[in-house]
C-alpha positions, 0 to 999 in steps of 0.5 A, spaced: 500 500 500 502 506 498 503 512 503 499 518 503 504 523 505 512 523 505 517 526 509 522 531 506 527 526 507 524 520 504 522 525 498 530 527 498 532 520 498 527 517 493 529 523 488 536 523 489 535 531 491 538 535 497 532 537 502 535 544 501 533 544 494 526 542 495 525 547 500 528 552 495 524 550 490 518 551 494 519 558 494 520 559 487 514 555 485 508 557 487 505 550 485 509 546 490 506 547 497 507 541 501 502 540 507 505 542 514 503 540 521 503 545 527 511 544 528 512 546 520 514 539 518 513 538 511 509 532 508 509 531 501 503 528 497 504 523 490 502 530 486 507 534 490 513 529 488 510 528 481 511 536 481 518 536 483 520 530 478 517 535 473 521 541 475 527 536 475 526 534 468 525 541 466 531 544 469 536 538 468 534 535 462 531 541 458 536 545 461 531 551 463 533 556 468 528 556 474 524 562 470 524 558 464 521 552 468 516 556 472 513 559 465 513 552 462 509 549 468 504 555 468 503 554 460 503 547 459 503 542 465 500 536 462 505 537 456 511 537 461 508 531 465 507 527 459 514 529 456 517 527 463 513 520 463 516 519 456 523 520 458 522 516 464 519 510 460 525 510 455 530 510 460 527 504 463 527 501 457 534 503 455 536 500 462 533 493 460 536 493 453 543 494 456 541 488 461 539 484 455 545 485 451 550 484 457 546 477 458 547 475 451 554 478 450 
């Protein structure tokens, strides 16, 4: 069963990104608003995690600046999500093909 909420440490480890970067992106991207408890502890939903993945895709793969990523997310959120999902699928396929190639080689 999948969790409903993830801590910043869990998200950081899952996505291999610094927690400080996640906190910074909260300030930079108005769409990224993880829930907080009374102590201020952040709790990320699956949607928050997907948004972080999209930001990472735009910044790391599309080589956009934060401003460019902000604009892109504001304009075509579904388009970005589809692109990011496609890239992830292709990477998994490439990894599988490399494994098959090694097994046959």
